[in-house]
C-alpha positions as CSV (number, residue, x, y, z in Angstrom):
1,M,0.9,11.8,-6.9
2,S,4.2,12.1,-5.4
3,D,6.8,9.4,-5.0
4,E,8.1,11.2,-1.9
5,Q,4.7,10.9,-0.2
6,L,4.6,7.2,-1.0
7,A,8.0,6.8,0.2
8,E,6.9,8.3,3.6
9,L,4.4,5.5,3.9
10,G,7.0,2.9,3.0
11,L,5.5,2.3,-0.4
12,R,6.4,2.4,-4.2
13,V,4.4,2.5,-7.3
14,G,3.6,-1.1,-8.2
15,D,3.7,-2.6,-4.6
16,R,1.2,-5.4,-4.2
17,V,-1.4,-4.6,-1.7
18,R,-4.8,-5.9,-0.4
19,F,-7.7,-4.1,1.0
20,R,-11.2,-4.5,2.4
21,R,-13.9,-2.2,1.4
22,R,-15.6,-2.8,4.9
23,A,-14.8,-4.4,8.1
24,G,-15.3,-8.3,7.8
25,G,-15.4,-8.1,4.0
26,H,-13.2,-10.4,1.9
27,W,-9.8,-9.2,0.8
28,Q,-9.2,-7.8,-2.6
29,E,-5.6,-7.5,-4.2
30,G,-4.3,-4.6,-6.2
31,S,-1.1,-2.5,-6.7
32,V,-0.2,1.0,-5.6
33,V,-0.6,3.7,-8.3
34,G,0.1,6.8,-6.1
35,I,-1.4,9.3,-3.7
36,E,-4.7,11.1,-4.4
37,A,-5.1,14.9,-3.8
38,D,-7.0,14.2,-0.6
39,G,-4.2,12.0,0.8
40,S,-5.8,8.6,0.1
41,L,-3.9,5.8,-1.6
42,A,-4.6,5.2,-5.4
43,I,-4.8,1.5,-6.0
44,R,-5.5,-0.4,-9.2
45,D,-7.5,-3.5,-8.3
46,A,-7.2,-7.0,-10.1
47,D,-10.0,-6.0,-12.5
48,G,-8.2,-2.7,-13.5
49,A,-10.5,-0.5,-11.5
50,W,-9.0,2.6,-9.8
51,R,-9.7,2.8,-6.0
52,A,-9.0,5.6,-3.5
53,L,-8.6,4.1,-0.1
54,R,-7.5,5.3,3.3
55,A,-4.2,4.0,4.5
56,E,-5.7,2.1,7.4
57,Q,-7.8,0.0,5.0
58,V,-4.7,-1.3,3.1
59,E,-2.0,-3.9,3.8
60,V,1.2,-4.2,1.7
61,Q,2.9,-7.5,0.7
62,V,6.2,-8.0,2.5
63,R,8.8,-10.6,1.5
64,E,11.2,-11.6,4.3
65,R,13.7,-14.3,3.6
66,R,11.4,-17.1,2.3
67,V,8.1,-15.9,3.8
68,T,5.6,-13.7,2.2
69,R,3.3,-11.8,4.6
70,W,1.0,-8.8,4.8
71,Q,1.6,-5.7,6.8
72,P,-0.7,-2.8,7.5
73,V,0.5,0.3,5.7
74,L,0.3,2.4,8.9
75,D,2.7,0.0,10.6
76,R,5.1,0.1,7.6
77,A,5.0,3.9,7.7
78,G,6.0,3.9,11.3
79,R,9.3,1.9,10.7
80,D,12.5,3.7,11.3
81,E,15.0,2.4,8.8
82,Q,17.4,3.9,6.3
83,R,16.0,4.6,2.9
84,R,17.6,2.8,-0.2
85,L,20.2,4.7,-1.9
86,F,20.2,5.0,-5.7
């Protein structure tokens, strides 16, 4: 589970996410744990269960000014912005 791979998707360990197990299903919330060996996202759901999900199934919580919204992970990965410096 590489932090660099997560950064390429615009994610960090601990980011709040939501996902649907199938189209039309209800949203479940969780947090990013890392990247699985097969490239799927490792997510811990609200009940503490470990999930391995494809990036297209997941949305990440984004806070902009005073608004919180959800953004598809694949859209976030496509952003072209400067990385934070440590």
